[in-house]
N, C-alpha and C positions, 0 to 999 in steps of 0.2 A: 504494500500500500504506500502511495506517495502522499506525503503531508506537506502543507504549505500554508501561507497566510500573508497578511499585510505587515507592514513595518511596525505598527504599534501593537499588533496582536488582537485587535478588536474583531477581525474576521479571519477565520481559519477554514481550511477545506481539506478534503481527502479525495484522492483518485484511486479507484480500486484495481485498475489495470495500467499497463504501460501505454503511453501515447502511440497512436498509429503513425504520427509524423511529428517531426520537430524542425521548424524552419525559422529563419531570421527574416523579418519583414522590414522593408525600407519605405513603405508608403507614407505619404504625408499625414494621413489620419493617425497612424500609429505613432509617428514621430512627434506630432504636436500634442497628442494626449499623454504621452510618456515624458515629454521634455528631453528626449534622447534621440540620437541619430538612427537608432534601429531598435526593434523589439524582437526577442526570441519567443516563439509560441509553440507550445506542445498541444496537439489536437487530440481530443478524446470524443467518444460517443457521449452525448449529453448526460445519459444516465449513469456514466461511470465516474462522474465528479459530483460531490455533494458538499455543501457548506455545513461545517460542523459547529461553528461558533459565529455569532453575529449575523448580520445581513448586509451584503454589499448594496450600495446605491447603484442604480442603473440609469444610464443616460444614453439617448440616441446620439451617436457621433456622426451619423449620416442617415440617409433615407433607407439604408439597408442593414446597418449594423448597430449593435448596442454594446456599450462598454460598462463593465461592472467594476466598481472600485470601492475602497474603504472611505466612508464619509468622514472618518476621524482624521486619518493621516494622508489620504489621497492616493494610496498605492493602487495602481491598476492591476486587476487580477484576471478578468475574463473578457473574452470577446465572443459575441454570438451574432450570426447572420444566417437567418433561415433562407435568404436569397442565395448566398454563395456557399454556405456550409450547412445545409439542412441536417438537423439532428445531431450536430456537432457543437462542441465548445472548445475554444482556444483558451489555454491557461498560460499566462505569462510565466515562462519557465524559470526566470530568475527569482520568482516568489516561492519556489519549492524550498523546503527546509534543507534539502540536499540536492541542488541542481545537477550535480555530477551523477546522481542515481539513474538518470535517463541517458540514452544515447545522444551524442553530440548532434547539433543540427545537420541535416542532410542536404539542405538547400537554402539559398537566399532568394527571396521573392520580391516583386515590385521594384526591380532595379531601375525601371524607367523613372522612378521618383527618388532614387537614392541621392543624398547630398554628394556633390562632386568630390569633396575631399575624403569621403569615406572609401572610395575606390582603393586608395593606397594607404589607408590608416595602419595596416599591419606593418608597414615599412618604417614607421616612426620609432624613435628610440623607446625602449621599454625599461621600466624600473620596477623592482619588487614592491617598493613603497614610494611615496611622494619624495622626489629628490630634494635634498636640502641645500 
C-alpha cells in the first residue's frame, strides 16, 4: 500500500495498488497550479486511491479537469479529468511518503508547453545541499 499526504498532514491518502503509469507533465495548467516547472503524476484507477484523513478542496482548473488540494497548506494532491482520463486519478507522486517506492517516470508529456530552459536543466551544476 502506498501512503501519502499534504505538507501539513491535514489530508492523507492511500493507494492500494501500484500506479499503471508515472509521467512528468510540463503543461501550463500543471505548472501554474504547482508553482513548479513540471509535475510528476502517478495514475491509478479511481477506486484504488482513497482519502484516509481530511478532505481535499476541489477546484476546476479548466473546463475538463479538477485539481484536489489541501485547503490548509495548498499542497496539490490529485488531478481528475473524466474527459481525458475517464475512471482514473492522477496522484502527485512527490506527495507519497516514499516517492522512491514506485517506478521512476517512464515518460515526459506536454513538451509543447515545456519552459524552454527546462530542456537542458539536467546539465546545470548539481549540489547535494544548497551551496554556501
